[in-house]
C-alpha positions as CSV (number, residue, x, y, z in Angstrom):
1,X,167.2,141.6,47.2
2,X,170.3,141.3,49.3
3,X,170.4,140.2,52.9
4,X,173.1,142.0,54.9
5,X,173.8,140.9,58.5
6,X,175.7,142.8,61.1
7,X,177.2,140.4,63.6
8,X,178.0,141.8,67.1
9,X,176.7,143.1,70.3
10,X,175.6,146.4,69.0
11,X,178.7,148.2,70.1
12,X,179.9,151.5,68.4
13,X,182.0,149.5,66.0
14,X,179.0,147.3,65.0
15,X,177.0,150.5,64.5
16,X,179.7,152.0,62.3
17,X,179.8,148.8,60.1
18,X,176.1,149.0,59.7
19,X,176.2,152.7,58.7
20,X,179.0,152.0,56.2
21,X,177.0,149.1,54.7
22,X,173.8,151.2,54.5
23,X,175.7,154.0,52.7
24,X,177.2,151.6,50.2
25,X,173.7,150.1,49.5
26,X,172.3,153.7,49.0
27,X,175.2,154.6,46.7
28,X,174.5,151.5,44.6
29,X,170.7,152.0,44.7
30,X,170.0,148.3,45.4
31,X,167.4,146.8,47.7
32,X,168.8,145.2,50.8
33,X,167.4,143.9,54.1
34,X,169.5,144.6,57.1
35,X,169.6,142.1,60.0
36,X,171.3,142.6,63.3
37,X,172.6,139.4,64.8
38,X,173.4,139.8,68.5
39,X,173.0,136.4,69.9
40,X,176.4,134.7,70.5
41,X,175.1,131.3,69.4
42,X,173.8,132.8,66.1
43,X,177.1,134.7,65.6
44,X,179.1,131.5,66.1
45,X,177.3,129.8,63.2
46,X,179.7,131.9,61.0
47,X,183.5,131.4,60.9
48,X,184.2,134.5,63.0
49,X,186.7,135.0,65.8
50,X,185.9,138.6,66.7
51,X,183.2,141.2,66.0
52,X,182.0,143.2,64.3
53,X,181.2,140.9,61.4
54,X,179.6,141.6,58.1
55,X,177.7,138.9,56.1
56,X,176.3,139.5,52.6
57,X,173.9,136.9,51.3
58,X,175.1,134.4,54.0
59,X,178.8,134.9,53.1
60,X,181.0,136.3,55.8
61,X,183.0,139.0,54.0
62,X,184.6,140.8,57.0
63,X,185.2,140.1,60.7
64,X,187.1,141.9,63.5
65,X,187.5,145.2,61.8
66,X,185.6,148.1,60.3
67,X,185.7,147.9,56.5
68,X,185.9,150.9,54.1
69,X,182.9,151.9,52.1
70,X,184.8,150.9,48.9
71,X,185.3,147.4,50.3
72,X,181.6,147.0,51.2
73,X,180.6,148.3,47.8
74,X,182.9,145.7,46.1
75,X,181.4,142.9,48.2
76,X,177.8,144.0,47.5
77,X,178.6,144.3,43.7
78,X,180.1,140.8,43.8
79,X,177.0,139.4,45.6
80,X,174.8,140.9,42.9
81,X,176.7,139.3,40.0
């Protein structure tokens, strides 16, 4: 099972990243646990300069922008390999 973390305050951009990630997981038909990380100290544990951030299995794959569903699908597929 994958662990996917959304790093950010819960702003609209963070919500959009979460929706894109959920859509990618659904498309791939894989099991994933989603975790929202909103505490600044916890976010700073990752090499991130701006939110939103996306972490797949403890690897920061995107920060400071909203990725496309195709990008997220690629990252999830790579994490499963």
